[in-house]
C-alpha positions as CSV (number, residue, x, y, z in Angstrom):
1,M,0.0,0.1,0.1
2,H,3.2,2.5,1.0
3,L,5.1,1.6,-2.1
4,M,1.7,2.0,-5.0
5,G,1.2,5.3,-2.9
6,G,4.4,5.8,-3.5
7,V,5.3,5.3,-6.9
8,T,2.1,6.9,-7.7
9,A,3.1,10.5,-6.3
10,L,6.7,9.7,-8.2
11,L,4.7,9.4,-11.6
12,A,2.3,12.1,-10.6
13,G,4.8,14.6,-9.7
14,L,6.7,13.7,-12.8
15,G,3.5,14.8,-15.1
16,I,3.1,17.7,-13.1
17,L,6.9,18.8,-13.3
18,M,6.9,17.9,-17.3
19,A,3.7,19.9,-17.9
20,W,5.1,22.7,-15.6
21,R,9.0,22.8,-17.0
22,G,7.9,21.8,-21.0
23,S,11.6,20.6,-21.5
24,W,12.1,18.1,-23.3
25,R,15.7,18.5,-21.8
26,F,14.1,17.8,-18.4
27,L,12.1,14.7,-20.3
28,H,15.5,13.4,-21.0
29,V,17.0,13.9,-17.6
30,A,13.7,12.0,-16.2
31,V,13.9,8.9,-18.4
32,S,17.5,8.7,-17.7
33,T,16.8,8.6,-13.9
34,I,13.5,7.3,-13.4
35,K,14.7,3.7,-12.9
36,R,17.3,5.2,-10.2
37,D,14.5,6.8,-8.4
38,L,12.0,3.5,-8.1
39,T,15.1,2.2,-6.9
40,C,15.6,3.7,-4.0
41,L,11.8,4.4,-3.8
42,V,11.8,0.8,-2.6
43,V,14.8,1.2,-0.9
44,I,13.1,4.2,1.6
45,L,9.4,2.9,2.1
46,R,10.9,-0.4,2.5
47,V,13.2,1.0,5.6
48,R,10.0,3.3,6.7
49,F,7.8,0.7,7.3
50,S,9.8,-1.7,9.1
51,M,10.9,1.5,11.1
52,S,6.7,2.3,11.9
53,R,6.4,-1.1,12.5
54,N,9.4,-1.3,14.6
55,L,8.3,2.1,16.7
56,R,4.5,0.9,17.6
57,N,6.1,-2.8,18.7
58,R,8.6,-0.6,20.8
59,S,11.1,-2.5,19.4
60,T,14.5,-2.6,20.6
61,I,18.1,-3.5,19.2
62,P,18.5,-6.1,21.7
63,A,15.3,-7.4,20.8
64,L,15.7,-7.5,17.0
65,F,18.6,-9.6,17.9
66,A,17.2,-12.1,19.8
67,Q,14.6,-12.9,16.8
68,V,17.6,-13.5,14.5
69,V,19.3,-15.7,17.0
70,T,16.0,-18.1,17.3
71,L,15.7,-17.8,13.1
72,H,19.8,-19.1,13.0
73,P,21.5,-20.1,16.5
74,H,24.4,-22.1,15.6
75,K,25.4,-20.7,12.1
76,P,28.5,-18.5,12.6
77,A,27.9,-15.0,13.7
78,L,31.6,-13.6,14.3
79,I,34.5,-14.3,13.6
80,Y,38.0,-13.0,15.2
81,E,40.7,-12.7,12.7
82,A,43.1,-12.6,15.5
83,T,42.5,-15.7,16.4
84,G,40.5,-18.0,14.6
85,E,37.9,-17.9,17.6
86,V,34.1,-18.3,16.1
87,W,31.2,-16.8,17.9
88,S,28.1,-18.0,16.6
89,F,24.5,-16.5,17.4
90,R,24.0,-18.1,20.5
91,E,27.0,-17.8,22.0
92,L,27.4,-13.9,21.1
93,Q,23.7,-14.0,22.7
94,E,25.2,-15.7,25.6
95,R,28.2,-13.3,26.1
96,C,25.5,-10.3,26.0
97,H,23.6,-11.9,28.6
98,A,26.8,-12.2,30.8
99,V,27.2,-8.8,30.3
100,A,24.1,-7.7,31.4
101,H,24.2,-9.7,34.2
102,W,27.2,-7.9,35.2
103,A,26.0,-4.5,34.4
104,L,22.9,-5.1,36.5
105,A,25.0,-7.0,39.5
106,Q,27.5,-2.8,40.0
107,G,23.5,-1.0,40.4
108,W,24.0,1.0,37.0
109,A,20.5,1.8,36.2
110,E,18.8,3.0,32.8
111,G,20.9,6.1,31.0
112,D,24.0,5.0,33.0
113,V,26.8,5.3,30.3
114,V,30.0,2.8,30.3
115,A,33.2,4.0,28.4
116,L,34.9,1.7,26.0
117,Y,38.6,1.9,25.5
118,M,39.8,-1.1,23.5
119,E,40.9,-2.5,20.3
120,S,38.3,-4.4,17.8
121,Q,37.4,-7.7,18.8
122,P,34.1,-9.7,19.2
123,L,34.5,-8.3,22.7
124,V,33.1,-4.7,22.3
125,V,29.9,-5.8,20.5
126,A,28.6,-8.5,23.3
127,L,29.9,-5.1,25.9
128,W,27.8,-2.4,24.2
129,L,25.0,-5.2,23.3
130,G,24.8,-6.6,26.4
131,L,25.3,-2.9,28.5
132,A,21.9,-2.1,25.7
133,M,20.0,-5.0,27.4
134,T,20.0,-3.5,30.8
135,G,19.4,0.3,29.4
136,V,22.9,1.2,29.9
137,E,24.9,3.6,27.2
138,A,28.5,2.3,25.9
139,A,30.7,5.4,25.1
140,F,32.9,4.4,21.9
141,I,36.7,6.0,22.6
142,N,39.1,5.6,19.9
143,H,41.3,3.6,21.2
144,N,44.1,6.1,19.3
145,L,43.3,9.0,21.4
146,R,45.9,9.7,24.8
147,Q,46.1,12.5,27.6
148,R,44.4,15.3,27.4
149,S,41.5,13.7,24.3
150,L,40.8,11.0,25.9
151,L,39.8,12.4,29.0
152,H,37.6,14.7,26.8
153,C,35.9,11.9,25.1
154,V,36.0,10.1,28.9
155,G,34.5,13.7,30.7
156,V,31.9,14.2,27.7
157,S,30.4,11.1,27.9
158,G,29.7,11.9,31.9
159,A,30.5,7.9,32.0
160,R,30.5,6.1,36.0
161,A,32.6,3.2,34.4
162,M,36.0,2.7,31.8
163,V,35.9,-0.7,30.7
164,F,40.2,-0.8,28.9
165,G,42.1,-3.3,26.9
166,A,45.2,-4.7,28.3
167,E,46.9,-2.8,25.7
168,M,45.3,0.2,27.0
169,R,46.9,0.0,30.3
170,D,49.6,2.6,29.8
171,A,47.5,4.8,28.6
172,V,44.9,4.5,31.3
173,S,48.2,4.7,33.8
174,E,48.4,8.0,32.4
175,V,45.4,10.3,33.0
176,S,44.0,7.9,36.0
177,D,44.8,10.3,38.2
178,S,42.7,13.2,36.2
179,L,39.3,10.9,36.2
180,Q,36.7,11.1,38.6
181,P,37.4,9.9,41.3
182,H,34.1,7.2,41.5
183,M,34.9,5.8,38.6
184,A,34.8,2.8,38.5
185,L,37.9,0.5,35.8
186,F,37.7,-2.7,35.0
187,S,40.6,-4.6,32.2
188,S,40.5,-7.0,29.7
189,G,42.7,-9.5,28.0
190,G,45.9,-9.7,28.2
191,P,48.4,-12.0,30.9
192,D,46.9,-11.1,34.2
193,G,48.8,-8.1,35.2
194,E,47.8,-8.2,38.9
195,E,50.3,-5.4,39.4
196,K,49.4,-2.9,37.2
197,L,45.7,-3.9,37.9
198,C,45.9,-3.2,41.4
199,S,48.0,0.0,41.1
200,L,44.9,1.2,38.5
201,Q,42.4,-0.2,41.5
202,A,40.6,-2.0,38.3
203,Q,39.0,-5.2,38.5
204,S,39.1,-8.3,36.1
205,L,36.6,-8.3,33.8
206,D,37.0,-11.6,32.2
207,V,37.0,-13.3,35.7
208,L,33.6,-11.1,36.5
209,L,32.2,-12.5,33.0
210,D,33.2,-16.0,33.8
211,R,31.5,-15.7,36.9
212,S,28.2,-14.6,35.3
213,P,24.8,-16.4,34.2
214,K,24.7,-17.3,30.3
215,H,20.8,-17.3,30.4
216,A,18.4,-13.6,30.0
217,P,18.5,-11.7,32.9
218,R,15.2,-11.3,34.2
219,Y,15.0,-7.0,33.3
220,T,12.5,-5.7,31.6
221,L,13.7,-2.8,29.5
222,R,12.0,0.2,29.4
223,K,13.3,2.4,26.5
224,H,12.3,1.6,23.5
225,F,13.3,2.4,19.3
226,N,13.5,6.1,19.4
227,D,15.5,5.7,23.0
228,R,19.5,6.2,23.6
229,L,21.4,3.2,22.5
230,F,25.4,4.7,22.9
231,Y,27.7,7.5,21.4
232,I,29.7,7.3,18.5
233,Y,32.4,10.6,18.5
234,T,33.5,12.6,15.8
235,S,36.8,12.0,14.2
236,G,37.8,15.3,15.5
237,T,39.9,16.3,12.6
238,T,38.9,20.2,13.5
239,G,39.2,20.0,17.1
240,M,37.9,17.7,20.2
241,P,35.9,15.1,19.3
242,K,32.2,15.1,20.0
243,A,30.1,12.5,20.9
244,A,27.2,11.8,19.5
245,V,23.8,10.0,20.5
246,V,22.9,7.2,18.6
247,V,19.6,5.9,19.1
248,H,18.1,2.7,18.6
249,S,16.0,3.7,15.5
250,R,19.0,5.5,14.4
251,Y,21.5,2.5,14.3
252,Y,18.3,0.1,12.7
253,R,18.0,2.7,10.1
254,I,21.6,2.8,8.7
255,A,22.3,-0.8,9.0
256,A,18.9,-1.4,7.0
257,F,19.8,1.1,4.6
258,G,23.2,-0.5,4.3
259,F,21.3,-4.0,3.5
260,H,18.9,-3.0,1.2
261,S,20.8,-0.9,-1.1
262,F,23.5,-2.7,-2.2
263,G,21.9,-6.2,-2.1
264,L,23.4,-7.9,0.3
265,C,22.1,-11.6,1.0
266,R,21.7,-12.8,4.6
267,N,24.2,-15.5,3.5
268,D,27.2,-13.0,2.5
269,I,30.4,-12.9,4.8
270,I,31.7,-9.2,5.6
271,Y,35.0,-8.8,6.5
272,N,35.2,-5.5,8.9
273,C,38.8,-4.2,9.0
274,L,37.2,-0.8,10.1
275,P,37.6,0.0,13.6
276,L,34.3,-0.3,16.4
277,Y,34.5,3.2,18.0
278,H,33.3,4.1,14.8
279,S,29.7,3.5,12.9
280,A,30.9,2.4,10.2
281,G,32.6,-0.6,11.5
282,T,30.3,-0.8,14.4
283,I,26.5,0.2,12.7
284,M,26.9,-0.3,9.1
285,G,29.4,-3.5,9.7
286,V,28.5,-5.3,12.9
287,G,24.6,-3.9,12.4
288,Q,24.2,-6.3,9.1
289,C,25.1,-9.3,12.0
290,L,22.3,-8.3,14.6
291,L,19.7,-7.1,12.5
292,F,19.9,-9.2,9.1
293,G,21.8,-12.2,10.8
294,L,25.0,-12.2,8.4
295,T,28.7,-13.3,9.3
296,V,30.8,-10.3,10.3
297,V,35.0,-11.2,10.3
298,V,36.5,-8.9,13.1
299,R,39.9,-7.6,12.2
300,R,41.2,-5.3,14.6
301,K,43.3,-3.2,12.6
302,F,43.6,-2.9,9.0
303,S,46.7,-4.3,7.1
304,A,47.0,-3.9,3.6
305,S,49.0,-6.4,3.0
306,R,46.9,-9.1,5.2
307,F,43.6,-7.6,3.4
308,W,42.3,-9.9,0.5
309,D,44.5,-13.0,1.8
310,D,42.2,-12.8,4.8
311,C,39.0,-12.1,2.5
312,V,40.2,-16.0,0.4
313,K,40.7,-17.1,3.9
314,H,37.4,-16.6,5.4
315,N,35.2,-16.5,2.0
316,C,34.1,-13.5,2.3
317,T,31.7,-11.7,0.0
318,V,31.5,-8.3,1.2
319,I,33.8,-5.8,1.9
320,Q,33.7,-2.7,3.8
321,Y,35.9,1.0,3.2
322,I,36.2,4.4,4.4
323,G,38.8,7.2,3.8
324,E,41.7,6.2,2.5
325,I,42.3,2.6,2.5
326,C,41.1,1.8,-1.4
327,R,44.1,3.7,-2.8
328,Y,46.3,2.5,0.3
329,L,45.1,-1.4,-1.0
330,L,46.1,-0.6,-5.0
331,A,49.3,1.0,-3.5
332,R,50.2,-2.7,-2.3
333,P,52.1,-4.8,-4.9
334,V,49.8,-7.7,-7.0
335,S,49.5,-10.8,-4.9
336,S,48.0,-13.9,-5.7
337,S,45.1,-13.6,-3.5
338,E,43.6,-10.5,-5.1
339,A,42.6,-12.6,-8.2
340,H,41.5,-15.8,-6.0
341,H,38.7,-13.8,-3.6
342,R,35.1,-13.8,-3.9
343,V,34.2,-11.0,-3.1
344,R,31.6,-9.3,-5.4
345,V,30.5,-5.6,-3.1
346,A,31.9,-3.3,-1.5
347,I,30.6,-0.6,0.8
348,G,32.4,2.5,2.6
349,N,32.2,6.2,2.0
350,G,34.9,7.7,0.7
351,L,36.2,6.1,-2.4
352,R,38.2,8.9,-4.8
353,A,36.5,9.8,-8.2
354,S,40.3,9.3,-9.1
355,V,41.0,5.2,-8.0
356,W,37.4,4.3,-8.2
357,E,37.6,2.3,-11.5
358,E,41.2,1.0,-10.9
359,F,39.9,-0.1,-7.3
360,V,36.7,-1.7,-9.5
361,Q,39.3,-3.3,-12.4
362,R,42.4,-4.8,-10.8
363,F,40.2,-6.3,-8.2
364,R,37.4,-7.5,-9.8
365,I,34.5,-6.2,-7.7
366,Q,31.2,-5.9,-8.9
367,R,29.6,-3.6,-7.1
368,V,30.5,-0.6,-5.0
369,G,27.9,0.8,-2.6
370,E,29.2,4.2,-1.5
371,F,27.1,6.3,0.9
372,Y,27.6,9.7,2.2
373,G,26.6,10.4,6.2
374,A,28.3,11.5,9.3
375,T,27.1,9.2,12.7
376,E,24.8,12.1,13.7
377,C,23.4,13.4,10.1
378,N,19.7,13.3,8.8
379,C,20.6,14.2,5.6
380,S,22.6,11.1,4.6
381,L,23.3,9.6,0.7
382,L,23.4,6.8,-1.6
383,N,24.4,5.3,-4.4
384,I,23.0,2.6,-5.2
385,D,23.7,2.0,-9.0
386,G,27.5,2.2,-9.0
387,K,27.5,5.9,-10.6
388,V,31.7,6.6,-10.4
389,G,32.7,9.3,-8.2
390,A,28.9,9.8,-7.0
391,C,28.5,9.1,-3.1
392,G,24.6,9.2,-3.7
393,F,22.2,11.7,-5.6
394,S,18.4,13.6,-5.2
395,S,15.8,12.6,-7.7
396,R,15.2,15.7,-10.3
397,I,11.5,14.4,-10.4
398,L,10.7,14.8,-7.1
399,P,13.4,16.8,-5.3
400,N,10.8,17.5,-1.8
401,F,10.5,13.5,-1.4
402,Y,13.6,13.5,0.4
403,P,14.1,16.4,2.3
404,I,18.2,17.6,1.2
405,R,19.6,19.8,-0.1
406,L,22.7,21.7,-1.3
407,V,22.1,25.9,-0.5
408,R,24.5,28.4,-1.0
409,V,27.8,30.2,1.6
410,K,29.3,33.2,1.6
411,E,32.8,32.5,-0.2
412,G,35.2,30.4,2.1
413,K,32.8,30.7,5.2
414,R,30.7,28.0,6.3
415,E,28.0,31.0,6.6
416,L,24.7,30.1,4.9
417,L,23.6,32.4,2.0
418,R,19.7,34.3,2.2
419,D,17.4,35.7,-0.3
420,S,14.6,38.0,0.3
421,Q,12.3,36.7,2.5
422,G,15.8,35.2,4.5
423,L,15.2,31.3,3.5
424,C,18.4,29.2,2.4
425,I,19.5,29.6,-1.5
426,P,19.3,26.9,-3.5
427,C,22.4,25.8,-5.7
428,L,21.9,24.9,-9.3
429,P,23.1,21.8,-10.9
430,G,26.9,22.4,-11.8
431,E,27.3,24.9,-8.1
432,S,29.2,23.5,-4.5
433,G,26.9,23.7,-1.8
434,M,26.4,22.9,1.7
435,L,24.4,19.6,2.3
436,V,21.7,20.3,4.8
437,G,18.5,18.5,6.0
438,R,14.9,19.6,7.2
439,I,15.1,18.8,10.7
440,N,11.1,16.2,11.6
441,H,11.8,14.9,15.3
442,T,8.2,13.1,15.0
443,D,9.6,11.2,11.4
444,P,12.7,8.3,12.6
445,L,14.4,9.2,8.7
446,R,14.2,13.0,9.3
447,R,15.4,12.8,13.3
448,F,18.8,14.9,14.5
449,D,19.7,13.4,18.0
450,G,22.5,15.3,18.6
451,Y,25.7,15.3,20.9
452,A,25.8,15.1,24.0
453,D,26.8,18.4,24.6
454,E,23.8,21.0,23.9
455,H,26.8,23.9,22.4
456,A,27.3,21.0,20.0
457,N,24.3,20.4,18.9
458,N,23.4,24.4,18.1
459,Q,26.5,24.9,16.1
460,K,24.9,22.1,13.4
461,I,21.1,24.2,13.3
462,A,20.3,26.5,10.9
463,H,16.5,27.9,10.8
464,N,14.0,29.2,7.5
465,V,16.1,27.0,5.3
466,F,13.7,25.6,3.0
467,K,10.3,27.6,4.5
468,V,9.9,30.3,7.2
469,G,10.1,28.5,11.1
470,D,11.5,24.9,9.6
471,S,15.0,24.2,11.4
472,A,17.9,21.7,9.6
473,Y,21.1,19.8,10.3
474,V,24.5,21.5,8.6
475,S,26.6,19.2,7.5
476,G,30.0,21.2,7.2
477,D,30.5,19.7,3.4
478,M,30.4,21.2,0.2
479,L,29.0,18.8,-2.0
480,V,28.1,19.6,-5.8
481,M,25.1,18.0,-7.8
482,D,24.7,17.5,-11.7
483,E,21.8,17.6,-14.2
484,Y,21.2,13.9,-13.3
485,G,20.6,14.9,-9.8
486,Y,24.0,12.3,-8.9
487,I,26.1,14.2,-5.8
488,Y,30.0,14.7,-5.6
489,F,31.8,15.3,-2.1
490,K,33.6,18.6,-3.3
491,D,35.3,19.5,0.4
492,R,34.6,19.8,3.9
493,S,33.6,23.4,5.1
494,G,37.1,25.5,5.1
495,D,39.2,23.1,3.5
496,T,38.9,24.7,-0.2
497,F,40.7,27.9,-0.9
498,R,41.3,30.6,-3.5
499,W,44.4,31.2,-5.1
500,R,44.9,33.7,-7.9
501,G,41.5,35.0,-8.1
502,E,40.1,30.6,-8.6
503,N,38.9,28.4,-5.9
504,V,40.5,25.6,-4.9
505,S,39.7,22.3,-4.1
506,T,41.6,20.4,-1.9
507,T,40.2,16.9,-2.4
508,E,40.2,17.1,-6.2
509,V,44.1,17.9,-5.7
510,E,44.6,15.2,-3.6
511,G,43.9,13.2,-6.2
512,V,45.4,14.2,-9.0
513,L,48.5,14.2,-6.9
514,S,48.0,10.9,-5.1
515,R,47.6,9.1,-8.3
516,L,51.1,11.4,-10.3
517,L,52.6,9.7,-6.9
518,G,51.1,6.0,-7.3
519,H,49.1,6.3,-4.7
520,A,50.7,8.3,-2.1
521,V,49.1,9.9,0.9
522,V,49.1,13.4,0.1
523,A,47.4,16.6,2.1
524,V,46.8,19.4,0.3
525,Y,45.8,23.0,2.1
526,G,46.2,26.4,1.8
527,A,49.2,28.2,3.1
528,S,49.0,32.1,4.0
529,V,51.8,34.7,2.8
530,P,52.3,38.2,3.9
531,G,51.1,40.8,1.7
532,V,49.2,38.3,-0.5
533,E,46.2,37.9,-1.3
534,G,44.1,34.4,-0.6
535,K,46.0,31.4,0.2
536,A,48.7,29.4,-1.6
537,G,48.2,25.9,-2.5
538,M,50.7,23.5,-0.1
539,A,51.4,19.6,-0.4
540,A,52.3,17.3,2.2
541,I,53.6,14.2,0.7
542,A,53.9,10.6,2.4
543,H,57.4,10.0,1.5
544,A,59.5,7.4,2.6
545,G,62.5,8.3,1.8
546,G,65.2,8.2,-1.1
547,Q,65.0,10.1,-3.9
548,F,62.2,12.7,-4.8
549,D,62.1,13.7,-8.3
550,L,61.4,17.1,-8.3
551,D,61.6,18.0,-11.8
552,A,59.6,15.5,-12.9
553,F,57.1,15.8,-10.7
554,L,56.7,19.7,-11.9
555,V,56.4,18.3,-15.0
556,A,53.3,16.1,-14.5
557,V,51.9,18.8,-12.5
558,Q,52.1,20.7,-15.1
559,K,50.1,18.9,-17.4
560,A,47.7,17.5,-15.1
561,L,46.5,20.6,-13.2
562,P,45.7,24.6,-14.1
563,S,48.2,26.9,-13.0
564,Y,46.0,28.2,-9.5
565,A,45.5,24.9,-8.5
566,R,49.8,23.3,-9.0
567,P,51.3,23.7,-4.8
568,V,53.5,26.4,-4.6
569,F,54.6,24.9,-1.2
570,L,55.4,20.9,-0.9
571,R,56.9,19.3,2.6
572,L,58.1,15.7,1.8
573,M,57.5,14.1,5.4
574,P,57.8,9.7,6.4
575,S,53.8,9.8,7.2
576,V,50.7,12.3,7.2
577,D,48.9,12.7,10.5
578,T,45.7,10.7,9.9
579,T,42.9,9.8,12.0
580,G,41.9,6.1,12.9
581,T,39.5,6.0,10.4
582,F,41.7,7.3,7.4
583,K,41.2,10.7,7.1
584,I,43.3,13.1,6.9
585,Q,44.0,16.1,9.4
586,K,45.5,19.1,8.3
587,T,45.1,20.9,11.3
588,R,48.7,20.1,12.1
589,L,50.4,21.3,8.8
590,Q,47.7,24.3,8.6
591,R,49.4,25.6,11.9
592,E,52.8,24.9,11.0
593,G,53.1,26.1,7.5
594,Y,56.2,26.0,5.2
595,K,58.5,27.2,7.7
596,P,61.8,25.1,7.7
597,Q,61.0,22.0,10.1
598,D,62.7,18.7,11.1
599,L,65.9,17.3,9.6
600,G,63.3,14.4,8.8
601,E,61.2,16.2,6.4
602,E,61.7,18.6,3.5
603,I,60.2,21.5,2.1
604,Y,60.5,23.5,-1.2
605,F,59.0,26.4,-3.2
606,L,57.9,26.7,-6.9
607,N,60.1,29.4,-8.3
608,S,57.8,30.1,-11.1
609,R,60.5,32.4,-12.3
610,A,63.3,29.9,-12.3
611,G,60.8,27.0,-13.2
612,R,61.6,25.0,-10.3
613,Y,61.1,23.7,-7.2
614,E,63.9,24.9,-4.6
615,A,64.8,23.8,-0.9
616,V,63.1,26.1,1.9
617,T,65.6,27.4,3.8
618,D,65.6,29.6,7.3
619,E,66.9,32.1,4.6
620,L,64.8,31.8,1.7
621,Y,61.4,31.5,4.5
622,N,62.5,35.0,5.9
623,A,62.9,36.3,2.5
624,I,59.4,35.2,2.0
625,M,57.8,36.5,5.1
626,E,59.6,40.0,4.1
627,G,58.0,40.6,0.8
628,S,61.1,39.9,-1.5
629,V,60.5,37.1,-3.2
630,S,57.6,36.7,-5.2
631,V,54.9,34.4,-4.9
């Protein structure tokens, strides 16, 4: 009924728009995209229908998981690559029950928070899901964080306790004196280390869970579909991480869209090498196991050298990627395992257009399921038909069916431009703008659940966007839409810089340079030059050593990039900072600029008059700063 009504509305809308526009060009666009739009409409209605049912039934993720367990209790649910350990669905459920009994024994109540600080392993799943059975909320702490950042993340969540892996003991020791005095600490894994545990006043979680009953606890969960499940932190590329609220319905929505959009099957085996503190790993990946019965192979950390060997070993049919993973794989020498895997689908976000086709062809991937969306956003996008380079689309036939929009912003700033009525100005095809999504808290697809910090919420909400009196989530990302409605990621807000009167997209330049350098890690950003308008392009390049042919590089750059987009400064360094989810971090690079750094790094300046890159010495740096050298 819902599906037929949606199809009828779509066709009726097409007729109305045709009569209104009377354009043969629009007819061509409509005919070219109607199959794509109808396919996505079916997916949206299917997810919407199941979410409405779960909302009526007051479902929770633990309850939905229990239903999956009854279908195939002995099927492998999680496989841990590090040890070869296999947990069936029943075994995973029993471990969750043990966690729930432990949580109840601690006296924790619904709404209490427990921080999880450990590397990826199946126990992470059992912990947050078992805690959720009692209404206790997990806070996933990035295991790469230390000291101030670690304390910030634990503190902002309001956690009453922390569970940490043995590999994190030294990091916890560094901050133990600064933690809340009544915070309970629990350690898991590794050698007993009783002396270290005693010094931290931490209890052995493994011992406690071994003693816990494996049957379902006698506890009636008062939470329902739109209540809090756990917290996942933003990557912190532009400041301290923010704790994004994930409710049960959001978890279901993300996982369900992934399952129905990209042709997944219940007998698929997913290779998940992504960190479980991140939504891609613990929702899009593990969610397929908990809600749809797929088997997930969990790898502790991503390894480019072991990636295809693992896929062959475990007969994986689906892989996950994020950020720069695909480029890392392409940079590896050809191996026999990459020709013998059974992988047919790759799901993720951040697959750059510059490597998309090469990745698909070399590794024989039948389908790429690229998507766009932050953990907290309400304007996710899906690329359901494999359009190269696109992170999703917006229907040109019924643009209001899924209320997202690209709107104009002030050049070089995050501020939204307004028309005479005070409303945001939509972008035309080919015009880059900020992605926004209309907020409707009565619609589980349009909710914005925000962050633990109310101030952070206010920064992400704009008013009077689509119409007077409404509110919308502001993504902070710049994208562009073509005439067919395909949307392409351009830059995060503030990454685009202006040089020689032209806007330069850092993402596009990074893709070109990385390809020229054999898929090296490259970070591009703008560097201020005294007395010169705009910012000069600077590229930090991961170069492990050996000869770097500057002349050949310049020749290649001159052929591949317009003059205004060519890097004025180069910084060759052993490695470029990235987050745990393989996003390039530029904050430190931008702060340090082109001033000569450590002996292990080299900085070069493009002398346009001499037609070559020259090493930046202290003397040359001072000359640039004083304006005696032309940039």
